[in-house]
PDB file with SEQRES, HELIX, SHEET and CRYST1 records, atoms N, CA, C and O in Angstrom:
SEQRES   1 A   89  MET MET PRO PRO HIS ASP LEU ARG GLU ASP VAL LEU ASP          
SEQRES   2 A   89  GLU VAL ARG GLN LEU LEU ARG GLU PHE ARG ALA ASP GLU          
SEQRES   3 A   89  THR LEU LEU HIS ALA GLN ALA ARG LEU VAL ALA ASP LEU          
SEQRES   4 A   89  GLY LEU ASP SER LEU GLU LEU ALA SER ALA VAL ILE SER          
SEQRES   5 A   89  LEU GLU ASP ARG PHE ALA VAL ASP LEU VAL GLY VAL VAL          
SEQRES   6 A   89  ASP GLU ASP MET THR VAL ALA ASP LEU LEU ASP ALA ILE          
SEQRES   7 A   89  SER SER ARG ARG ALA PRO ALA ASP VAL ASP GLY                  
HELIX    1 AA1 PRO A    4  GLU A   21  1                                  18    
HELIX    2 AA2 GLU A   26  LEU A   28  5                                   3    
HELIX    3 AA3 SER A   43  PHE A   57  1                                  15    
HELIX    4 AA4 VAL A   71  ARG A   81  1                                  11    
HELIX    5 AA5 PRO A   84  ASP A   88  5                                   5    
CRYST1    1.000    1.000    1.000  90.00  90.00  90.00 P 1           1          
ATOM      1  N   MET A   1       1.319 -13.294  -5.930  1.00  0.00           N  
ATOM      2  CA  MET A   1       0.847 -11.964  -5.589  1.00  0.00           C  
ATOM      3  C   MET A   1       0.737 -11.833  -4.070  1.00  0.00           C  
ATOM      4  O   MET A   1       0.214 -12.731  -3.410  1.00  0.00           O  
ATOM      5  N   MET A   2       1.221 -10.730  -3.514  1.00  0.00           N  
ATOM      6  CA  MET A   2       1.212 -10.499  -2.086  1.00  0.00           C  
ATOM      7  C   MET A   2      -0.193 -10.102  -1.628  1.00  0.00           C  
ATOM      8  O   MET A   2      -0.818  -9.248  -2.257  1.00  0.00           O  
ATOM      9  N   PRO A   3      -0.698 -10.694  -0.558  1.00  0.00           N  
ATOM     10  CA  PRO A   3      -2.016 -10.295  -0.045  1.00  0.00           C  
ATOM     11  C   PRO A   3      -2.004  -8.856   0.433  1.00  0.00           C  
ATOM     12  O   PRO A   3      -0.956  -8.349   0.834  1.00  0.00           O  
ATOM     13  N   PRO A   4      -3.165  -8.176   0.400  1.00  0.00           N  
ATOM     14  CA  PRO A   4      -3.229  -6.772   0.825  1.00  0.00           C  
ATOM     15  C   PRO A   4      -2.726  -6.566   2.248  1.00  0.00           C  
ATOM     16  O   PRO A   4      -2.159  -5.516   2.549  1.00  0.00           O  
ATOM     17  N   HIS A   5      -2.921  -7.545   3.131  1.00  0.00           N  
ATOM     18  CA  HIS A   5      -2.458  -7.419   4.510  1.00  0.00           C  
ATOM     19  C   HIS A   5      -0.954  -7.141   4.549  1.00  0.00           C  
ATOM     20  O   HIS A   5      -0.497  -6.295   5.317  1.00  0.00           O  
ATOM     21  N   ASP A   6      -0.201  -7.842   3.735  1.00  0.00           N  
ATOM     22  CA  ASP A   6       1.241  -7.643   3.715  1.00  0.00           C  
ATOM     23  C   ASP A   6       1.610  -6.245   3.236  1.00  0.00           C  
ATOM     24  O   ASP A   6       2.541  -5.640   3.767  1.00  0.00           O  
ATOM     25  N   LEU A   7       0.902  -5.725   2.250  1.00  0.00           N  
ATOM     26  CA  LEU A   7       1.143  -4.366   1.780  1.00  0.00           C  
ATOM     27  C   LEU A   7       0.841  -3.375   2.896  1.00  0.00           C  
ATOM     28  O   LEU A   7       1.606  -2.437   3.121  1.00  0.00           O  
ATOM     29  N   ARG A   8      -0.262  -3.578   3.589  1.00  0.00           N  
ATOM     30  CA  ARG A   8      -0.611  -2.684   4.697  1.00  0.00           C  
ATOM     31  C   ARG A   8       0.469  -2.729   5.781  1.00  0.00           C  
ATOM     32  O   ARG A   8       0.814  -1.697   6.356  1.00  0.00           O  
ATOM     33  N   GLU A   9       0.998  -3.909   6.060  1.00  0.00           N  
ATOM     34  CA  GLU A   9       2.074  -4.023   7.051  1.00  0.00           C  
ATOM     35  C   GLU A   9       3.323  -3.297   6.565  1.00  0.00           C  
ATOM     36  O   GLU A   9       3.998  -2.627   7.346  1.00  0.00           O  
ATOM     37  N   ASP A  10       3.632  -3.428   5.277  1.00  0.00           N  
ATOM     38  CA  ASP A  10       4.782  -2.713   4.712  1.00  0.00           C  
ATOM     39  C   ASP A  10       4.598  -1.206   4.857  1.00  0.00           C  
ATOM     40  O   ASP A  10       5.533  -0.492   5.219  1.00  0.00           O  
ATOM     41  N   VAL A  11       3.380  -0.723   4.570  1.00  0.00           N  
ATOM     42  CA  VAL A  11       3.097   0.709   4.686  1.00  0.00           C  
ATOM     43  C   VAL A  11       3.228   1.140   6.143  1.00  0.00           C  
ATOM     44  O   VAL A  11       3.834   2.172   6.433  1.00  0.00           O  
ATOM     45  N   LEU A  12       2.667   0.359   7.056  1.00  0.00           N  
ATOM     46  CA  LEU A  12       2.771   0.691   8.480  1.00  0.00           C  
ATOM     47  C   LEU A  12       4.228   0.741   8.930  1.00  0.00           C  
ATOM     48  O   LEU A  12       4.619   1.641   9.673  1.00  0.00           O  
ATOM     49  N   ASP A  13       5.020  -0.211   8.486  1.00  0.00           N  
ATOM     50  CA  ASP A  13       6.446  -0.214   8.832  1.00  0.00           C  
ATOM     51  C   ASP A  13       7.133   1.043   8.315  1.00  0.00           C  
ATOM     52  O   ASP A  13       7.955   1.644   9.007  1.00  0.00           O  
ATOM     53  N   GLU A  14       6.788   1.431   7.092  1.00  0.00           N  
ATOM     54  CA  GLU A  14       7.383   2.637   6.500  1.00  0.00           C  
ATOM     55  C   GLU A  14       6.949   3.881   7.272  1.00  0.00           C  
ATOM     56  O   GLU A  14       7.766   4.768   7.520  1.00  0.00           O  
ATOM     57  N   VAL A  15       5.681   3.956   7.653  1.00  0.00           N  
ATOM     58  CA  VAL A  15       5.189   5.092   8.431  1.00  0.00           C  
ATOM     59  C   VAL A  15       5.900   5.144   9.780  1.00  0.00           C  
ATOM     60  O   VAL A  15       6.281   6.221  10.238  1.00  0.00           O  
ATOM     61  N   ARG A  16       6.079   3.997  10.413  1.00  0.00           N  
ATOM     62  CA  ARG A  16       6.816   3.957  11.695  1.00  0.00           C  
ATOM     63  C   ARG A  16       8.236   4.499  11.523  1.00  0.00           C  
ATOM     64  O   ARG A  16       8.721   5.278  12.342  1.00  0.00           O  
ATOM     65  N   GLN A  17       8.888   4.072  10.444  1.00  0.00           N  
ATOM     66  CA  GLN A  17      10.246   4.540  10.176  1.00  0.00           C  
ATOM     67  C   GLN A  17      10.266   6.052   9.960  1.00  0.00           C  
ATOM     68  O   GLN A  17      11.147   6.745  10.469  1.00  0.00           O  
ATOM     69  N   LEU A  18       9.297   6.557   9.208  1.00  0.00           N  
ATOM     70  CA  LEU A  18       9.224   8.000   8.970  1.00  0.00           C  
ATOM     71  C   LEU A  18       8.977   8.757  10.268  1.00  0.00           C  
ATOM     72  O   LEU A  18       9.547   9.826  10.482  1.00  0.00           O  
ATOM     73  N   LEU A  19       8.132   8.211  11.133  1.00  0.00           N  
ATOM     74  CA  LEU A  19       7.867   8.866  12.407  1.00  0.00           C  
ATOM     75  C   LEU A  19       9.134   8.957  13.251  1.00  0.00           C  
ATOM     76  O   LEU A  19       9.389   9.972  13.899  1.00  0.00           O  
ATOM     77  N   ARG A  20       9.923   7.886  13.236  1.00  0.00           N  
ATOM     78  CA  ARG A  20      11.199   7.928  13.961  1.00  0.00           C  
ATOM     79  C   ARG A  20      12.104   9.005  13.368  1.00  0.00           C  
ATOM     80  O   ARG A  20      12.769   9.742  14.096  1.00  0.00           O  
ATOM     81  N   GLU A  21      12.121   9.086  12.042  1.00  0.00           N  
ATOM     82  CA  GLU A  21      12.949  10.075  11.359  1.00  0.00           C  
ATOM     83  C   GLU A  21      12.556  11.497  11.752  1.00  0.00           C  
ATOM     84  O   GLU A  21      13.412  12.365  11.923  1.00  0.00           O  
ATOM     85  N   PHE A  22      11.242  11.723  11.893  1.00  0.00           N  
ATOM     86  CA  PHE A  22      10.751  13.057  12.241  1.00  0.00           C  
ATOM     87  C   PHE A  22      10.606  13.240  13.751  1.00  0.00           C  
ATOM     88  O   PHE A  22      10.106  14.263  14.218  1.00  0.00           O  
ATOM     89  N   ARG A  23      11.053  12.232  14.506  1.00  0.00           N  
ATOM     90  CA  ARG A  23      11.002  12.267  15.962  1.00  0.00           C  
ATOM     91  C   ARG A  23       9.585  12.438  16.501  1.00  0.00           C  
ATOM     92  O   ARG A  23       9.388  13.013  17.572  1.00  0.00           O  
ATOM     93  N   ALA A  24       8.608  11.942  15.764  1.00  0.00           N  
ATOM     94  CA  ALA A  24       7.223  11.965  16.236  1.00  0.00           C  
ATOM     95  C   ALA A  24       7.043  10.827  17.243  1.00  0.00           C  
ATOM     96  O   ALA A  24       7.853   9.902  17.306  1.00  0.00           O  
ATOM     97  N   ASP A  25       5.984  10.912  18.014  1.00  0.00           N  
ATOM     98  CA  ASP A  25       5.722   9.905  19.032  1.00  0.00           C  
ATOM     99  C   ASP A  25       5.097   8.668  18.403  1.00  0.00           C  
ATOM    100  O   ASP A  25       3.891   8.621  18.158  1.00  0.00           O  
ATOM    101  N   GLU A  26       5.923   7.681  18.150  1.00  0.00           N  
ATOM    102  CA  GLU A  26       5.518   6.450  17.490  1.00  0.00           C  
ATOM    103  C   GLU A  26       4.486   5.671  18.307  1.00  0.00           C  
ATOM    104  O   GLU A  26       3.723   4.884  17.747  1.00  0.00           O  
ATOM    105  N   THR A  27       4.456   5.879  19.606  1.00  0.00           N  
ATOM    106  CA  THR A  27       3.489   5.163  20.442  1.00  0.00           C  
ATOM    107  C   THR A  27       2.061   5.606  20.160  1.00  0.00           C  
ATOM    108  O   THR A  27       1.111   4.919  20.533  1.00  0.00           O  
ATOM    109  N   LEU A  28       1.908   6.741  19.510  1.00  0.00           N  
ATOM    110  CA  LEU A  28       0.576   7.242  19.168  1.00  0.00           C  
ATOM    111  C   LEU A  28       0.054   6.665  17.853  1.00  0.00           C  
ATOM    112  O   LEU A  28      -1.071   6.955  17.445  1.00  0.00           O  
ATOM    113  N   LEU A  29       0.875   5.849  17.195  1.00  0.00           N  
ATOM    114  CA  LEU A  29       0.505   5.311  15.891  1.00  0.00           C  
ATOM    115  C   LEU A  29      -0.594   4.257  16.025  1.00  0.00           C  
ATOM    116  O   LEU A  29      -0.391   3.194  16.612  1.00  0.00           O  
ATOM    117  N   HIS A  30      -1.750   4.575  15.472  1.00  0.00           N  
ATOM    118  CA  HIS A  30      -2.862   3.637  15.373  1.00  0.00           C  
ATOM    119  C   HIS A  30      -3.697   4.042  14.173  1.00  0.00           C  
ATOM    120  O   HIS A  30      -3.495   5.123  13.620  1.00  0.00           O  
ATOM    121  N   ALA A  31      -4.615   3.212  13.767  1.00  0.00           N  
ATOM    122  CA  ALA A  31      -5.353   3.407  12.518  1.00  0.00           C  
ATOM    123  C   ALA A  31      -6.059   4.761  12.436  1.00  0.00           C  
ATOM    124  O   ALA A  31      -6.088   5.373  11.369  1.00  0.00           O  
ATOM    125  N   GLN A  32      -6.619   5.229  13.533  1.00  0.00           N  
ATOM    126  CA  GLN A  32      -7.381   6.477  13.495  1.00  0.00           C  
ATOM    127  C   GLN A  32      -6.559   7.717  13.856  1.00  0.00           C  
ATOM    128  O   GLN A  32      -7.104   8.815  13.959  1.00  0.00           O  
ATOM    129  N   ALA A  33      -5.250   7.541  14.046  1.00  0.00           N  
ATOM    130  CA  ALA A  33      -4.388   8.682  14.348  1.00  0.00           C  
ATOM    131  C   ALA A  33      -4.272   9.579  13.126  1.00  0.00           C  
ATOM    132  O   ALA A  33      -3.967   9.117  12.026  1.00  0.00           O  
ATOM    133  N   ARG A  34      -4.522  10.871  13.335  1.00  0.00           N  
ATOM    134  CA  ARG A  34      -4.367  11.846  12.251  1.00  0.00           C  
ATOM    135  C   ARG A  34      -2.890  12.201  12.114  1.00  0.00           C  
ATOM    136  O   ARG A  34      -2.179  12.363  13.105  1.00  0.00           O  
ATOM    137  N   LEU A  35      -2.451  12.317  10.871  1.00  0.00           N  
ATOM    138  CA  LEU A  35      -1.031  12.507  10.587  1.00  0.00           C  
ATOM    139  C   LEU A  35      -0.471  13.768  11.218  1.00  0.00           C  
ATOM    140  O   LEU A  35       0.662  13.762  11.701  1.00  0.00           O  
ATOM    141  N   VAL A  36      -1.234  14.843  11.227  1.00  0.00           N  
ATOM    142  CA  VAL A  36      -0.739  16.112  11.754  1.00  0.00           C  
ATOM    143  C   VAL A  36      -1.176  16.313  13.201  1.00  0.00           C  
ATOM    144  O   VAL A  36      -0.328  16.473  14.079  1.00  0.00           O  
ATOM    145  N   ALA A  37      -2.470  16.307  13.465  1.00  0.00           N  
ATOM    146  CA  ALA A  37      -2.978  16.630  14.796  1.00  0.00           C  
ATOM    147  C   ALA A  37      -2.548  15.630  15.863  1.00  0.00           C  
ATOM    148  O   ALA A  37      -2.228  16.017  16.986  1.00  0.00           O  
ATOM    149  N   ASP A  38      -2.540  14.342  15.515  1.00  0.00           N  
ATOM    150  CA  ASP A  38      -2.228  13.322  16.514  1.00  0.00           C  
ATOM    151  C   ASP A  38      -0.759  12.901  16.510  1.00  0.00           C  
ATOM    152  O   ASP A  38      -0.170  12.684  17.569  1.00  0.00           O  
ATOM    153  N   LEU A  39      -0.175  12.788  15.334  1.00  0.00           N  
ATOM    154  CA  LEU A  39       1.209  12.310  15.243  1.00  0.00           C  
ATOM    155  C   LEU A  39       2.230  13.433  15.246  1.00  0.00           C  
ATOM    156  O   LEU A  39       3.428  13.189  15.391  1.00  0.00           O  
ATOM    157  N   GLY A  40       1.758  14.665  15.085  1.00  0.00           N  
ATOM    158  CA  GLY A  40       2.643  15.804  15.247  1.00  0.00           C  
ATOM    159  C   GLY A  40       3.492  16.180  14.047  1.00  0.00           C  
ATOM    160  O   GLY A  40       4.444  16.949  14.180  1.00  0.00           O  
ATOM    161  N   LEU A  41       3.164  15.650  12.877  1.00  0.00           N  
ATOM    162  CA  LEU A  41       3.920  16.044  11.683  1.00  0.00           C  
ATOM    163  C   LEU A  41       3.542  17.463  11.288  1.00  0.00           C  
ATOM    164  O   LEU A  41       2.364  17.819  11.311  1.00  0.00           O  
ATOM    165  N   ASP A  42       4.528  18.279  10.924  1.00  0.00           N  
ATOM    166  CA  ASP A  42       4.206  19.600  10.395  1.00  0.00           C  
ATOM    167  C   ASP A  42       4.048  19.469   8.872  1.00  0.00           C  
ATOM    168  O   ASP A  42       4.232  18.384   8.320  1.00  0.00           O  
ATOM    169  N   SER A  43       3.715  20.554   8.209  1.00  0.00           N  
ATOM    170  CA  SER A  43       3.407  20.474   6.771  1.00  0.00           C  
ATOM    171  C   SER A  43       4.616  20.036   5.940  1.00  0.00           C  
ATOM    172  O   SER A  43       4.457  19.310   4.958  1.00  0.00           O  
ATOM    173  N   LEU A  44       5.811  20.464   6.319  1.00  0.00           N  
ATOM    174  CA  LEU A  44       7.006  20.039   5.582  1.00  0.00           C  
ATOM    175  C   LEU A  44       7.300  18.558   5.805  1.00  0.00           C  
ATOM    176  O   LEU A  44       7.676  17.850   4.871  1.00  0.00           O  
ATOM    177  N   GLU A  45       7.129  18.094   7.031  1.00  0.00           N  
ATOM    178  CA  GLU A  45       7.329  16.677   7.320  1.00  0.00           C  
ATOM    179  C   GLU A  45       6.292  15.823   6.600  1.00  0.00           C  
ATOM    180  O   GLU A  45       6.611  14.749   6.090  1.00  0.00           O  
ATOM    181  N   LEU A  46       5.056  16.301   6.562  1.00  0.00           N  
ATOM    182  CA  LEU A  46       4.009  15.571   5.856  1.00  0.00           C  
ATOM    183  C   LEU A  46       4.343  15.460   4.372  1.00  0.00           C  
ATOM    184  O   LEU A  46       4.205  14.390   3.779  1.00  0.00           O  
ATOM    185  N   ALA A  47       4.782  16.566   3.775  1.00  0.00           N  
ATOM    186  CA  ALA A  47       5.159  16.548   2.354  1.00  0.00           C  
ATOM    187  C   ALA A  47       6.320  15.592   2.112  1.00  0.00           C  
ATOM    188  O   ALA A  47       6.315  14.839   1.139  1.00  0.00           O  
ATOM    189  N   SER A  48       7.308  15.621   2.989  1.00  0.00           N  
ATOM    190  CA  SER A  48       8.446  14.723   2.861  1.00  0.00           C  
ATOM    191  C   SER A  48       8.019  13.266   3.019  1.00  0.00           C  
ATOM    192  O   SER A  48       8.494  12.394   2.292  1.00  0.00           O  
ATOM    193  N   ALA A  49       7.131  13.007   3.963  1.00  0.00           N  
ATOM    194  CA  ALA A  49       6.627  11.647   4.169  1.00  0.00           C  
ATOM    195  C   ALA A  49       5.884  11.153   2.936  1.00  0.00           C  
ATOM    196  O   ALA A  49       6.040   9.999   2.535  1.00  0.00           O  
ATOM    197  N   VAL A  50       5.080  12.018   2.336  1.00  0.00           N  
ATOM    198  CA  VAL A  50       4.324  11.647   1.137  1.00  0.00           C  
ATOM    199  C   VAL A  50       5.283  11.287   0.008  1.00  0.00           C  
ATOM    200  O   VAL A  50       5.089  10.280  -0.674  1.00  0.00           O  
ATOM    201  N   ILE A  51       6.307  12.096  -0.192  1.00  0.00           N  
ATOM    202  CA  ILE A  51       7.290  11.821  -1.246  1.00  0.00           C  
ATOM    203  C   ILE A  51       7.977  10.477  -0.993  1.00  0.00           C  
ATOM    204  O   ILE A  51       8.148   9.681  -1.916  1.00  0.00           O  
ATOM    205  N   SER A  52       8.365  10.230   0.246  1.00  0.00           N  
ATOM    206  CA  SER A  52       9.006   8.959   0.584  1.00  0.00           C  
ATOM    207  C   SER A  52       8.082   7.777   0.321  1.00  0.00           C  
ATOM    208  O   SER A  52       8.507   6.759  -0.225  1.00  0.00           O  
ATOM    209  N   LEU A  53       6.816   7.914   0.711  1.00  0.00           N  
ATOM    210  CA  LEU A  53       5.854   6.834   0.500  1.00  0.00           C  
ATOM    211  C   LEU A  53       5.573   6.621  -0.984  1.00  0.00           C  
ATOM    212  O   LEU A  53       5.425   5.486  -1.436  1.00  0.00           O  
ATOM    213  N   GLU A  54       5.500   7.721  -1.743  1.00  0.00           N  
ATOM    214  CA  GLU A  54       5.300   7.598  -3.190  1.00  0.00           C  
ATOM    215  C   GLU A  54       6.457   6.836  -3.828  1.00  0.00           C  
ATOM    216  O   GLU A  54       6.247   5.949  -4.656  1.00  0.00           O  
ATOM    217  N   ASP A  55       7.674   7.188  -3.436  1.00  0.00           N  
ATOM    218  CA  ASP A  55       8.860   6.515  -3.979  1.00  0.00           C  
ATOM    219  C   ASP A  55       8.898   5.049  -3.570  1.00  0.00           C  
ATOM    220  O   ASP A  55       9.147   4.175  -4.400  1.00  0.00           O  
ATOM    221  N   ARG A  56       8.653   4.786  -2.308  1.00  0.00           N  
ATOM    222  CA  ARG A  56       8.754   3.419  -1.772  1.00  0.00           C  
ATOM    223  C   ARG A  56       7.707   2.477  -2.377  1.00  0.00           C  
ATOM    224  O   ARG A  56       8.001   1.316  -2.662  1.00  0.00           O  
ATOM    225  N   PHE A  57       6.477   2.988  -2.570  1.00  0.00           N  
ATOM    226  CA  PHE A  57       5.381   2.122  -3.015  1.00  0.00           C  
ATOM    227  C   PHE A  57       4.936   2.381  -4.446  1.00  0.00           C  
ATOM    228  O   PHE A  57       3.929   1.830  -4.890  1.00  0.00           O  
ATOM    229  N   ALA A  58       5.677   3.216  -5.177  1.00  0.00           N  
ATOM    230  CA  ALA A  58       5.396   3.504  -6.589  1.00  0.00           C  
ATOM    231  C   ALA A  58       3.939   3.898  -6.808  1.00  0.00           C  
ATOM    232  O   ALA A  58       3.241   3.327  -7.646  1.00  0.00           O  
ATOM    233  N   VAL A  59       3.500   4.886  -6.034  1.00  0.00           N  
ATOM    234  CA  VAL A  59       2.136   5.401  -6.151  1.00  0.00           C  
ATOM    235  C   VAL A  59       2.179   6.917  -6.262  1.00  0.00           C  
ATOM    236  O   VAL A  59       3.180   7.550  -5.925  1.00  0.00           O  
ATOM    237  N   ASP A  60       1.087   7.486  -6.737  1.00  0.00           N  
ATOM    238  CA  ASP A  60       0.944   8.933  -6.835  1.00  0.00           C  
ATOM    239  C   ASP A  60      -0.085   9.372  -5.805  1.00  0.00           C  
ATOM    240  O   ASP A  60      -1.264   9.036  -5.915  1.00  0.00           O  
ATOM    241  N   LEU A  61       0.359  10.117  -4.810  1.00  0.00           N  
ATOM    242  CA  LEU A  61      -0.527  10.577  -3.748  1.00  0.00           C  
ATOM    243  C   LEU A  61      -0.811  12.076  -3.824  1.00  0.00           C  
ATOM    244  O   LEU A  61      -1.371  12.650  -2.890  1.00  0.00           O  
ATOM    245  N   VAL A  62      -0.426  12.712  -4.935  1.00  0.00           N  
ATOM    246  CA  VAL A  62      -0.649  14.147  -5.106  1.00  0.00           C  
ATOM    247  C   VAL A  62      -2.147  14.432  -5.035  1.00  0.00           C  
ATOM    248  O   VAL A  62      -2.946  13.805  -5.730  1.00  0.00           O  
ATOM    249  N   GLY A  63      -2.507  15.372  -4.197  1.00  0.00           N  
ATOM    250  CA  GLY A  63      -3.904  15.760  -4.055  1.00  0.00           C  
ATOM    251  C   GLY A  63      -4.743  14.799  -3.230  1.00  0.00           C  
ATOM    252  O   GLY A  63      -5.947  14.999  -3.077  1.00  0.00           O  
ATOM    253  N   VAL A  64      -4.117  13.760  -2.700  1.00  0.00           N  
ATOM    254  CA  VAL A  64      -4.852  12.761  -1.919  1.00  0.00           C  
ATOM    255  C   VAL A  64      -4.630  12.959  -0.424  1.00  0.00           C  
ATOM    256  O   VAL A  64      -5.571  12.883   0.366  1.00  0.00           O  
ATOM    257  N   VAL A  65      -3.398  13.212  -0.048  1.00  0.00           N  
ATOM    258  CA  VAL A  65      -3.043  13.338   1.364  1.00  0.00           C  
ATOM    259  C   VAL A  65      -3.298  14.765   1.828  1.00  0.00           C  
ATOM    260  O   VAL A  65      -2.906  15.730   1.172  1.00  0.00           O  
ATOM    261  N   ASP A  66      -3.970  14.877   2.983  1.00  0.00           N  
ATOM    262  CA  ASP A  66      -4.157  16.193   3.590  1.00  0.00           C  
ATOM    263  C   ASP A  66      -3.918  16.082   5.093  1.00  0.00           C  
ATOM    264  O   ASP A  66      -3.708  14.988   5.616  1.00  0.00           O  
ATOM    265  N   GLU A  67      -3.951  17.198   5.767  1.00  0.00           N  
ATOM    266  CA  GLU A  67      -3.598  17.245   7.184  1.00  0.00           C  
ATOM    267  C   GLU A  67      -4.577  16.497   8.076  1.00  0.00           C  
ATOM    268  O   GLU A  67      -4.212  16.108   9.186  1.00  0.00           O  
ATOM    269  N   ASP A  68      -5.809  16.284   7.624  1.00  0.00           N  
ATOM    270  CA  ASP A  68      -6.811  15.581   8.423  1.00  0.00           C  
ATOM    271  C   ASP A  68      -6.803  14.078   8.180  1.00  0.00           C  
ATOM    272  O   ASP A  68      -7.575  13.347   8.802  1.00  0.00           O  
ATOM    273  N   MET A  69      -5.945  13.612   7.289  1.00  0.00           N  
ATOM    274  CA  MET A  69      -5.905  12.199   6.930  1.00  0.00           C  
ATOM    275  C   MET A  69      -5.416  11.364   8.113  1.00  0.00           C  
ATOM    276  O   MET A  69      -4.510  11.759   8.847  1.00  0.00           O  
ATOM    277  N   THR A  70      -6.044  10.195   8.275  1.00  0.00           N  
ATOM    278  CA  THR A  70      -5.621   9.262   9.319  1.00  0.00           C  
ATOM    279  C   THR A  70      -4.643   8.245   8.732  1.00  0.00           C  
ATOM    280  O   THR A  70      -4.477   8.157   7.516  1.00  0.00           O  
ATOM    281  N   VAL A  71      -4.010   7.491   9.599  1.00  0.00           N  
ATOM    282  CA  VAL A  71      -3.125   6.427   9.158  1.00  0.00           C  
ATOM    283  C   VAL A  71      -3.913   5.428   8.308  1.00  0.00           C  
ATOM    284  O   VAL A  71      -3.420   4.972   7.277  1.00  0.00           O  
ATOM    285  N   ALA A  72      -5.135   5.084   8.733  1.00  0.00           N  
ATOM    286  CA  ALA A  72      -5.972   4.148   7.964  1.00  0.00           C  
ATOM    287  C   ALA A  72      -6.278   4.707   6.580  1.00  0.00           C  
ATOM    288  O   ALA A  72      -6.252   3.968   5.596  1.00  0.00           O  
ATOM    289  N   ASP A  73      -6.568   6.012   6.493  1.00  0.00           N  
ATOM    290  CA  ASP A  73      -6.818   6.649   5.192  1.00  0.00           C  
ATOM    291  C   ASP A  73      -5.576   6.534   4.301  1.00  0.00           C  
ATOM    292  O   ASP A  73      -5.680   6.254   3.106  1.00  0.00           O  
ATOM    293  N   LEU A  74      -4.425   6.750   4.888  1.00  0.00           N  
ATOM    294  CA  LEU A  74      -3.168   6.676   4.139  1.00  0.00           C  
ATOM    295  C   LEU A  74      -2.934   5.252   3.629  1.00  0.00           C  
ATOM    296  O   LEU A  74      -2.560   5.060   2.472  1.00  0.00           O  
ATOM    297  N   LEU A  75      -3.152   4.263   4.482  1.00  0.00           N  
ATOM    298  CA  LEU A  75      -3.004   2.865   4.071  1.00  0.00           C  
ATOM    299  C   LEU A  75      -3.947   2.538   2.924  1.00  0.00           C  
ATOM    300  O   LEU A  75      -3.556   1.884   1.958  1.00  0.00           O  
ATOM    301  N   ASP A  76      -5.198   2.999   3.034  1.00  0.00           N  
ATOM    302  CA  ASP A  76      -6.185   2.751   1.970  1.00  0.00           C  
ATOM    303  C   ASP A  76      -5.789   3.439   0.675  1.00  0.00           C  
ATOM    304  O   ASP A  76      -5.936   2.863  -0.403  1.00  0.00           O  
ATOM    305  N   ALA A  77      -5.285   4.671   0.769  1.00  0.00           N  
ATOM    306  CA  ALA A  77      -4.896   5.422  -0.423  1.00  0.00           C  
ATOM    307  C   ALA A  77      -3.763   4.724  -1.158  1.00  0.00           C  
ATOM    308  O   ALA A  77      -3.784   4.618  -2.384  1.00  0.00           O  
ATOM    309  N   ILE A  78      -2.781   4.251  -0.415  1.00  0.00           N  
ATOM    310  CA  ILE A  78      -1.652   3.561  -1.043  1.00  0.00           C  
ATOM    311  C   ILE A  78      -2.107   2.229  -1.622  1.00  0.00           C  
ATOM    312  O   ILE A  78      -1.763   1.894  -2.755  1.00  0.00           O  
ATOM    313  N   SER A  79      -2.870   1.477  -0.858  1.00  0.00           N  
ATOM    314  CA  SER A  79      -3.349   0.168  -1.330  1.00  0.00           C  
ATOM    315  C   SER A  79      -4.194   0.289  -2.578  1.00  0.00           C  
ATOM    316  O   SER A  79      -4.065  -0.529  -3.489  1.00  0.00           O  
ATOM    317  N   SER A  80      -5.057   1.288  -2.643  1.00  0.00           N  
ATOM    318  CA  SER A  80      -5.963   1.423  -3.789  1.00  0.00           C  
ATOM    319  C   SER A  80      -5.248   1.916  -5.037  1.00  0.00           C  
ATOM    320  O   SER A  80      -5.743   1.726  -6.148  1.00  0.00           O  
ATOM    321  N   ARG A  81      -4.086   2.548  -4.869  1.00  0.00           N  
ATOM    322  CA  ARG A  81      -3.341   3.068  -6.019  1.00  0.00           C  
ATOM    323  C   ARG A  81      -2.235   2.130  -6.480  1.00  0.00           C  
ATOM    324  O   ARG A  81      -1.597   2.364  -7.506  1.00  0.00           O  
ATOM    325  N   ARG A  82      -2.022   1.109  -5.744  1.00  0.00           N  
ATOM    326  CA  ARG A  82      -0.940   0.163  -6.045  1.00  0.00           C  
ATOM    327  C   ARG A  82      -1.443  -0.868  -7.048  1.00  0.00           C  
ATOM    328  O   ARG A  82      -2.416  -1.575  -6.785  1.00  0.00           O  
ATOM    329  N   ALA A  83      -0.787  -0.950  -8.180  1.00  0.00           N  
ATOM    330  CA  ALA A  83      -1.166  -1.918  -9.217  1.00  0.00           C  
ATOM    331  C   ALA A  83      -0.806  -3.329  -8.753  1.00  0.00           C  
ATOM    332  O   ALA A  83       0.254  -3.517  -8.156  1.00  0.00           O  
ATOM    333  N   PRO A  84      -1.664  -4.335  -9.012  1.00  0.00           N  
ATOM    334  CA  PRO A  84      -1.371  -5.709  -8.596  1.00  0.00           C  
ATOM    335  C   PRO A  84      -0.013  -6.212  -9.058  1.00  0.00           C  
ATOM    336  O   PRO A  84       0.628  -6.972  -8.332  1.00  0.00           O  
ATOM    337  N   ALA A  85       0.441  -5.821 -10.225  1.00  0.00           N  
ATOM    338  CA  ALA A  85       1.738  -6.276 -10.732  1.00  0.00           C  
ATOM    339  C   ALA A  85       2.887  -5.717  -9.911  1.00  0.00           C  
ATOM    340  O   ALA A  85       3.992  -6.257  -9.949  1.00  0.00           O  
ATOM    341  N   ASP A  86       2.637  -4.619  -9.152  1.00  0.00           N  
ATOM    342  CA  ASP A  86       3.691  -3.974  -8.394  1.00  0.00           C  
ATOM    343  C   ASP A  86       4.032  -4.691  -7.091  1.00  0.00           C  
ATOM    344  O   ASP A  86       5.062  -4.391  -6.486  1.00  0.00           O  
ATOM    345  N   VAL A  87       3.214  -5.613  -6.649  1.00  0.00           N  
ATOM    346  CA  VAL A  87       3.392  -6.180  -5.323  1.00  0.00           C  
ATOM    347  C   VAL A  87       4.351  -7.356  -5.281  1.00  0.00           C  
ATOM    348  O   VAL A  87       4.560  -7.936  -4.216  1.00  0.00           O  
ATOM    349  N   ASP A  88       4.934  -7.719  -6.405  1.00  0.00           N  
ATOM    350  CA  ASP A  88       5.818  -8.870  -6.375  1.00  0.00           C  
ATOM    351  C   ASP A  88       7.213  -8.552  -5.830  1.00  0.00           C  
ATOM    352  O   ASP A  88       8.082  -9.423  -5.790  1.00  0.00           O  
ATOM    353  N   GLY A  89       7.417  -7.325  -5.421  1.00  0.00           N  
ATOM    354  CA  GLY A  89       8.628  -7.046  -4.701  1.00  0.00           C  
ATOM    355  C   GLY A  89       9.670  -6.336  -5.431  1.00  0.00           C  
ATOM    356  O   GLY A  89      10.735  -6.064  -4.877  1.00  0.00           O  
TER     357      GLY A  89                                                      
END                                                                             
């Protein structure tokens, strides 16, 4: 079973990739950065990012992600919804 740290790193890597895709300023990425206000994602980009993260990590984030959510909140949401059996790769 993969330790939670590795899952968080995987999520962070995916968020970094999404930020590059949306041309957001990746240098602003830190745990307390808000997805919209700080990282500059608009509502369509946020929705697209959520769908990508749901697909990548096999989680349901409907009704969980909002514009005030921080990167740390997003990591926690994905980690808490990820079943232990899902982490084997």
